[in-house]
Structures are given as C-alpha cells and as structure tokens.
C-alpha positions in Angstrom: -62.4 -8.2 -6.9 -62.5 -11.9 -6.0 -62.1 -12.9 -2.3 -58.9 -15.0 -3.1 -57.3 -12.0 -4.9 -58.1 -9.7 -2.0 -56.6 -12.2 0.5 -53.4 -12.4 -1.5 -53.1 -8.6 -1.7 -53.6 -8.3 2.1 -50.9 -11.0 2.7 -48.4 -9.2 0.4 -49.1 -5.9 2.2 -48.6 -7.5 5.6 -45.3 -9.0 4.5 -44.1 -5.7 3.1 -45.0 -3.9 6.4 -43.3 -6.6 8.4 -40.2 -6.5 6.3 -40.1 -2.7 6.7 -40.3 -3.0 10.5 -37.6 -5.7 10.6 -35.3 -3.5 8.5 -35.4 -0.8 11.2 -34.3 -3.2 13.9 -31.9 -5.5 12.0 -28.5 -6.0 13.5 -25.4 -4.7 11.8 -22.3 -6.7 10.8 -19.0 -4.8 10.8 -15.7 -6.3 9.5 -13.2 -6.7 12.3 -15.9 -7.3 15.0 -17.2 -10.9 15.6 -20.4 -9.7 17.3 -23.6 -8.2 15.8 -24.1 -4.5 16.4 -27.3 -2.6 17.1 -28.4 1.0 17.3 -29.1 3.0 20.4 -30.5 6.3 19.0 -30.6 6.2 15.2 -28.1 8.1 13.1 -28.9 10.9 10.7 -26.8 9.0 8.2 -24.9 5.7 8.1 -22.5 3.9 5.8 -20.9 0.5 6.3 -18.5 -0.8 3.7 -15.2 -2.8 3.7 -14.7 -2.5 7.4 -15.2 1.3 7.4 -18.3 2.8 9.1 -19.5 6.4 8.9 -22.0 7.6 11.5 -23.6 11.0 11.0 -25.2 12.7 14.0 -27.8 15.4 13.8 -28.0 18.7 15.7 -28.1 18.9 19.5 -26.8 15.3 19.9 -24.6 14.5 22.9 -23.9 12.1 25.8 -23.1 13.9 29.0 -24.3 14.4 32.6 -23.0 17.8 33.8 -21.4 18.0 37.3 -23.4 21.2 37.7 -26.6 19.1 37.1 -27.7 21.7 34.5 -27.3 19.6 31.3 -28.1 15.9 31.1 -28.6 14.2 27.8 -28.0 10.9 26.0 -29.4 11.2 22.5 -26.2 10.8 20.4 -26.4 7.9 17.9 -24.5 4.9 19.0 -23.8 1.6 17.2 -23.1 -0.9 19.9 -22.4 -4.6 20.6 -22.1 -6.9 23.6 -18.4 -7.6 24.2 -16.6 -10.5 25.8 -15.6 -10.3 29.5 -12.1 -9.2 28.5 -11.3 -7.5 25.2 -9.2 -5.0 23.2 -11.0 -2.8 20.7 -9.0 -0.6 18.3 -10.3 1.9 15.7 -9.4 5.1 14.0 -11.6 8.1 14.4 -11.8 10.9 11.8 -14.1 13.9 11.3 -14.0 17.5 10.1 -14.2 19.3 13.5 -16.7 21.9 12.2 -18.4 23.0 15.4 -17.6 23.2 19.1 -17.9 19.8 20.8 -18.3 17.9 17.5 -16.8 14.5 18.2 -16.5 10.8 17.5 -16.1 8.3 20.3 -15.7 4.8 21.5 -18.3 4.2 24.2 -18.7 1.6 26.9 -22.1 1.6 28.5 -23.7 -0.3 31.4 -26.8 1.9 31.8 -27.9 5.5 31.6 -25.9 6.4 34.8 -22.8 4.4 34.3 -20.7 4.7 31.1 -17.4 5.7 29.5 -17.0 8.0 26.5 -13.6 8.1 24.9 -14.0 11.0 22.5 -12.0 12.8 19.8 -13.7 16.2 19.8 -13.4 19.9 19.0 -12.9 21.5 22.4 -13.9 24.9 23.7 -10.6 26.4 22.4 -11.1 25.0 19.0 -8.4 22.3 19.5 -8.8 18.7 18.3 -8.7 17.1 21.7 -8.5 13.6 23.2 -11.2 13.6 25.9 -12.3 10.9 28.2 -15.6 11.0 30.2 -16.2 8.5 33.0 -19.8 8.7 34.3 -20.9 7.2 37.6 -24.2 9.0 38.0 -22.4 12.3 37.1 -19.8 12.8 34.4 -16.3 13.9 34.8 -14.7 15.6 31.8 -11.0 14.9 31.4 -9.2 16.8 28.6 -5.9 15.2 27.4 -3.6 16.0 24.6 -4.4 18.0 21.5 -3.8 16.5 18.0 -2.9 18.4 14.8 -4.6 15.9 12.4 -8.3 15.1 11.9 -7.6 11.4 12.5 -6.5 9.4 15.5 -6.3 5.8 16.6 -8.0 4.7 19.9 -7.5 1.5 21.8 -9.9 0.4 24.6 -8.9 -2.5 26.8 -11.0 -4.3 29.5 -9.3 -6.7 31.9 -11.7 -7.8 34.6 -13.0 -4.6 36.2 -10.2 -2.5 34.9 -10.6 -0.2 31.8 -7.6 1.3 30.0 -7.7 3.9 27.3 -5.0 4.6 24.8 -4.4 6.9 21.8 -1.9 6.9 18.9 -1.2 8.9 15.8 0.4 6.0 14.0 -1.1 2.8 15.6 2.4 1.8 16.6 3.3 3.9 19.6 0.4 4.1 22.1 0.0 6.7 24.9 -1.9 5.6 28.0 -4.6 8.2 28.6 -6.5 6.7 31.5 -6.5 3.5 33.6 -9.3 3.0 36.2 -11.7 0.6 37.8 -15.2 0.2 36.4 -17.0 -2.2 38.7 -20.1 -2.9 36.6 -18.8 -5.8 34.5 -22.0 -7.5 33.3 -24.4 -6.3 30.7 -21.9 -4.0 29.1 -22.2 -2.6 25.6 -19.4 -1.1 23.6 -19.3 0.6 20.2 -19.2 3.9 18.3 -20.7 7.3 18.8 -21.1 10.5 16.8 -22.1 13.8 18.4 -22.8 17.4 17.5 -24.1 19.3 20.5 -23.8 22.8 19.0 -23.5 22.1 15.3 -25.9 20.9 12.5 -24.3 17.6 12.1 -21.1 15.6 12.5 -20.0 12.8 10.1 -17.5 10.5 11.8 -15.5 7.8 10.0 -14.4 4.8 12.0 -11.9 2.6 10.3 -8.9 0.2 11.0 -11.3 -1.6 13.3 -10.0 -4.7 15.2 -11.3 -6.6 18.1 -9.7 -9.4 20.2 -11.0 -11.4 23.1 -8.1 -11.2 25.5 -6.9 -9.8 28.8 -3.9 -7.4 28.6 -1.1 -8.1 31.0 0.8 -4.8 30.9 -1.4 -1.6 30.9 1.5 0.6 29.9 2.1 -1.4 26.8 -1.5 -2.3 26.2 -0.5 -5.9 25.6 
C-alpha cells in the first residue's frame, strides 16, 4: 500500500471515530423549548419527533435520597436544559404504569444534593399518583392526588427563588400542588426524567411541550 493511501485511510478512520464520539455528546433540540437539551444519564431508548419526546429508562433507575439514609441514587436518565431566570414549563406526561414506582417527571436540578422532582408515578398502592420530591440534602416525598388516566399535564413555574408546581387533566384548569422557596437560583437545569426503580423499564412520553420566559404574578392561577 502506498504511503499516501495509508494516510488517507487513517484520516478517514479518525474522522469516523471523532464523528461517533460527537454523536454521543451532541445536544438535542425539542420543539417548544428555545434552548438546547443534553443528557444526564443516558436513556435506554429515546425518540424525538414533532415536539413529542419518549424517554425509556432501564431497570433500577431512580432519583431519590431516602430520609432514612438507606437508599440514595441518581441514575435515572434525564434530558435537561439551562433555563432562564424566570420561566414557565408545561408538558404532558404519559406512561403505562407497569411496575411500582415507574414514573415520568419534570426535574429541576442545582446539584446532586439540591433538586426537585415533580413525578407522575405508580405508587405503593398501585395508584397513578402526582408526587413531588424536594431535596435539600435529603429528599422529602409528598404524595398528592391520584389520577384515573395514564396521562396528565404538569406546569412548573419559577419566579425568582419561588417554585410553583401545578397539574391538570385538561390543560385548562390547573391545581396548585406545591409552592415553596428554592434558594439556589443559579446554575439550574430543568428537563425530563424517566424512572423504573423496581421494573425492567419505563417508557415515558412527554408531549404538549411549551416554555415561556416569564415571571408569574399569581401563584394560584399560574399566570
């Protein structure tokens, strides 16, 4: 083989290897969100089409810091972006509720010890439950209303250092679930999570996604 041919082959192989590496770290664009998204913990499966994303988690995936300090993990796949200082994010969450604790969530994360998980999960009774977890070193675990359907709409609003969480079955009437201070306001990431702590997998569909850079005036109306 001529030296020139060998050099060309090596260059091509290098480009292919580099392209493959870039593909694993490329950012993701999602319709309805004006910021690029990126992965924290890769999903078992992922689809992104026409403003609808599907994130499939594998087995033993979760995000929780047990108050009993017996169970601490943060290995659930999350597709995140860096939001504006004030924002409102809305999305529907839908999955099959196959196994206990299977869930899809909107997550706000400052770091491994400070985060919020607004989850739609199969609870310990088998109900399809609206659950919010606020973690400041240790997680709380606040169970709210049960929903009959496999689909729900969530709204997350940040106004300064105040976070407000809402849910709705029709995206018209919103129920305030939680309203609290979260004093880490810089370096935040927000996005979408799928978890399956006890099952083999959980495939969560996030649709009806919208994002606005604004500060809500009335937490009870979410506007």
